Structure formats: structure tokens, C-alpha cells
C-alpha positions as CSV (number, residue, x, y, z in Angstrom):
1,M,-25.9,-57.4,-6.0
2,V,-26.2,-59.9,-3.1
3,S,-23.0,-61.6,-2.1
4,A,-23.0,-65.3,-1.4
5,A,-23.0,-66.4,2.2
6,V,-19.5,-67.4,3.4
7,P,-19.5,-71.0,4.5
8,A,-18.4,-71.7,8.1
9,A,-14.9,-72.9,8.5
10,E,-14.5,-76.5,9.7
11,A,-13.3,-75.4,13.1
12,S,-12.7,-79.0,14.2
13,D,-9.9,-79.3,11.6
14,I,-8.2,-76.0,12.2
15,Q,-5.9,-75.0,15.0
16,A,-7.4,-72.5,17.4
17,M,-4.3,-70.4,17.2
18,I,-5.0,-69.7,13.6
19,L,-8.7,-68.8,13.8
20,L,-9.2,-67.3,17.3
21,P,-7.6,-64.8,19.7
22,R,-5.2,-66.4,22.2
23,P,-6.0,-66.3,26.0
24,S,-4.9,-63.1,27.7
25,P,-2.9,-62.4,29.8
26,Y,-0.5,-65.2,28.9
27,R,3.0,-66.5,29.4
28,G,4.6,-68.6,26.7
29,E,7.6,-70.1,25.0
30,H,8.4,-70.7,21.3
31,L,10.4,-73.9,20.5
32,V,12.1,-74.9,17.3
33,L,12.7,-78.6,16.8
34,R,14.9,-80.6,14.5
35,I,14.0,-84.1,13.4
36,D,16.9,-86.5,12.7
37,E,14.8,-89.6,12.2
38,A,11.4,-89.7,10.5
39,A,10.0,-92.4,12.7
40,Q,10.7,-90.6,15.9
41,G,9.4,-87.4,14.4
42,R,6.1,-89.1,13.6
43,E,5.9,-90.6,17.1
44,M,6.5,-87.1,18.5
45,L,3.6,-85.8,16.5
46,R,1.4,-88.7,17.6
47,R,2.0,-87.5,21.2
48,I,1.6,-83.8,20.6
49,I,-1.3,-83.5,18.2
50,P,-4.0,-84.5,20.8
51,H,-2.9,-81.4,22.8
52,V,-3.1,-79.0,19.9
53,E,-6.6,-77.6,20.4
54,P,-8.9,-77.2,17.4
55,A,-10.9,-74.0,17.2
56,V,-14.1,-75.7,18.2
57,D,-12.6,-76.7,21.6
58,W,-10.9,-73.4,22.3
59,W,-10.5,-72.5,26.0
60,V,-10.8,-76.2,27.0
61,P,-7.2,-77.4,26.9
62,S,-6.2,-81.0,27.8
63,I,-3.2,-79.7,29.7
64,P,-2.7,-76.3,31.5
65,A,-1.5,-74.6,28.3
66,W,-2.6,-74.0,24.7
67,L,-0.4,-75.3,21.9
68,G,0.2,-74.2,18.3
69,I,2.3,-76.1,15.8
70,A,3.8,-75.2,12.5
71,F,6.0,-77.1,9.9
72,T,8.6,-75.9,7.5
73,Y,9.2,-77.5,4.1
74,H,12.4,-79.1,5.5
75,G,10.4,-80.4,8.4
76,L,7.9,-82.1,6.2
77,K,10.8,-83.7,4.3
78,A,12.3,-84.9,7.6
79,L,9.0,-86.5,8.5
80,G,9.2,-88.6,5.4
81,L,6.3,-86.9,3.4
82,P,6.1,-88.4,-0.1
83,K,7.8,-86.4,-2.9
84,A,4.5,-85.9,-4.7
85,S,3.0,-84.2,-1.6
86,L,6.1,-82.1,-1.1
87,D,6.0,-81.0,-4.7
88,S,2.4,-79.9,-4.3
89,F,3.2,-77.0,-2.0
90,P,3.7,-73.5,-3.4
91,E,7.2,-72.6,-4.6
92,E,7.5,-69.8,-2.0
93,F,6.9,-72.3,0.9
94,R,9.4,-74.8,-0.6
95,Q,12.1,-72.1,-1.1
96,G,11.9,-70.6,2.4
97,M,12.5,-67.1,3.6
98,A,16.3,-67.1,3.3
99,A,16.1,-67.9,-0.4
100,R,13.6,-65.0,-0.9
101,A,15.6,-62.5,1.2
102,D,15.9,-60.0,-1.6
103,L,12.2,-59.9,-2.2
104,L,11.6,-59.5,1.6
105,N,14.2,-56.7,1.7
106,D,16.2,-58.8,4.2
107,V,19.5,-57.3,3.0
108,G,22.6,-55.7,4.6
109,D,22.5,-56.1,8.4
110,N,19.2,-58.0,8.0
111,A,20.6,-60.5,5.5
112,P,20.3,-64.3,6.3
113,T,24.0,-64.5,6.9
114,N,23.4,-62.4,10.0
115,W,20.4,-64.3,11.3
116,E,20.6,-66.1,14.6
117,Y,20.9,-69.9,14.3
118,P,18.8,-71.9,13.3
119,F,16.8,-69.3,11.3
120,G,17.4,-69.5,7.6
121,T,18.8,-73.0,7.8
122,G,17.4,-76.4,6.9
123,D,17.6,-77.4,10.5
124,M,14.3,-75.7,11.4
125,H,11.7,-78.4,11.1
126,I,8.9,-77.8,13.6
127,G,7.8,-74.7,15.4
128,L,5.9,-75.2,18.6
129,S,4.2,-72.3,20.6
130,I,3.1,-72.9,24.1
131,F,0.8,-70.4,25.8
132,S,-0.3,-70.6,29.5
133,R,-1.9,-68.4,32.1
134,D,1.0,-68.2,34.4
135,D,4.7,-69.2,34.8
136,Q,3.9,-72.2,37.0
137,S,1.6,-73.8,34.5
138,L,4.0,-73.1,31.7
139,E,6.9,-74.7,33.4
140,A,4.9,-77.7,34.2
141,V,4.0,-78.2,30.6
142,L,7.6,-77.6,29.5
143,E,8.8,-80.2,32.0
144,Q,6.2,-82.7,30.6
145,A,7.5,-82.0,27.1
146,R,11.1,-82.5,28.2
147,Q,10.3,-85.9,29.8
148,G,8.5,-86.9,26.6
149,L,11.5,-86.1,24.5
150,E,13.9,-88.2,26.6
151,S,12.7,-91.3,24.8
152,L,13.1,-89.6,21.4
153,P,16.8,-88.9,21.2
154,Q,16.6,-88.0,17.5
155,I,14.4,-85.0,18.2
156,S,16.4,-81.9,19.3
157,V,15.2,-78.6,20.7
158,I,17.5,-76.2,18.9
159,Y,15.9,-72.8,19.8
160,R,13.8,-71.5,22.7
161,L,12.3,-68.0,23.3
162,K,10.1,-67.0,26.1
163,F,7.5,-64.3,25.7
164,H,4.5,-62.8,27.5
165,S,1.7,-60.3,27.1
166,F,2.0,-56.9,28.8
167,P,-0.5,-55.6,31.3
168,D,-2.2,-53.3,28.8
169,G,-2.8,-56.3,26.4
170,R,0.0,-55.5,24.0
171,N,2.4,-58.2,22.8
172,P,6.2,-58.0,22.7
173,F,6.0,-56.3,19.3
174,G,3.9,-53.5,20.7
175,F,0.6,-54.5,19.1
176,K,-2.7,-55.5,20.5
177,D,-3.1,-59.2,19.8
178,G,-4.8,-59.9,16.5
179,L,-3.9,-56.7,14.7
180,R,-1.1,-58.4,12.8
181,N,-3.0,-61.7,12.0
182,P,-5.2,-62.2,8.9
183,H,-8.9,-62.6,9.6
184,V,-10.1,-65.9,8.2
185,E,-13.5,-66.0,6.5
186,G,-16.0,-68.3,8.1
187,S,-14.2,-68.3,11.5
188,G,-17.3,-67.2,13.3
189,T,-15.7,-64.1,14.7
190,D,-16.0,-60.5,13.6
191,P,-12.8,-58.9,12.1
192,P,-11.2,-56.3,14.3
193,P,-11.8,-52.6,13.5
194,G,-9.8,-51.5,10.6
195,Y,-9.7,-54.8,8.7
196,R,-10.5,-54.3,5.0
197,Q,-9.6,-57.7,3.7
198,T,-10.0,-61.3,4.8
199,V,-8.4,-64.6,3.7
200,K,-10.2,-67.8,2.9
201,A,-9.6,-70.9,5.0
202,G,-6.7,-72.8,3.6
203,E,-5.0,-69.8,2.0
204,F,-1.3,-69.2,2.7
205,P,-0.4,-65.5,2.9
206,L,2.8,-65.6,0.8
207,I,5.2,-62.8,-0.3
């Protein structure tokens, strides 16, 4: 039996962070943002999105960093997404991880009541990951972002976490980059050794 060819993913419509390995070595920072006014949230996205590189333009950043962006269900609500669109998302995404703690075995010391703020709350709206080659470039991009937010007082940075790769290529969790990420069909890259299963473009890995 001959399997059908897997169509190429539309790399121009997919964040590079999802399809492709990140630059290495890298320095970076994760930011969590809260939106208190939908109009300012949309204006922030208008400014950020041009700097979120699609997979087709990977390695050619418009600023000295690579950006990845993610939204929570509460974040999409805060941006003013229509109810029909919000209701179209899978129940697991709408519930969030705290509501599914028992299924995820986040109990006892790991229960949501013990999570660091803002995790597990409705205040987490947007996650932004910034990767750069060195500390100087990273700080330059962070300062640019800070200046941009000064005119958007209803957008708050409520969590920050710096991270970096180690000299041997391992990430802070002890893995080589890519080993913990799903391989997307049609991405144009070969799955790392040991991969037995891939996901289709557009699928959400949900628990």
C-alpha cells in the first residue's frame, strides 16, 4: 500500500517557533502579559506581529531576536474575540490547565493552589518568548518592547523568566532542543531520531 504524499505546510502562515528548531546558542526571556482593554491589546498585536517570524523567513529576523507568541482562552476573550469564535475552540483549551489539574496529576504540592502567580489564573492572556544570540541583543529588544508598552498602559507584564541554552546544546530542562516538541507533518524538516509519531499542521496536542 502506497501512502499519500504529505502536503507541505503553509510555512508563511505558521510561526517559525512551532515548525523549526530555534537558533543555538541562545539567550531569552519569557513574558506573560495581561490585557485590561481590548483596543490596546489589539494595538499591541498590530505592533508585535510583524516581528513574529513565519517559518518561511526563519533566520532573517526584523530585529536582533526571534519572537514566538501564544494566546490563552482568557487572552482571546480579553482581545474581544466574538463568542462564536471562542466557543469553536476545544473544551480542553477553554477550560485551561488548572481546571484539568486532576487529569494532569497536578495534585498535592503540585496543585494549582500552590502555583506561582499568574499561572492557573485568568490573568494570563498572552505568552511572548524572545530568543536572541547574546545578552546585549536581548536587552536591546526588551528595552524596545518596554518603550512600546509605555503608550499602552492597559497592557501589563505580569511575569518574566530569563532562560538560556547550555554549552552542550541542552535546554534548562536538560533536553536537547526539539526532543520535547511534536514534529509537524509537511514542515520540510526530518523528524529527530526516535520520533514515531507526527502531528498534522493545525492540531492541538491536548491532554
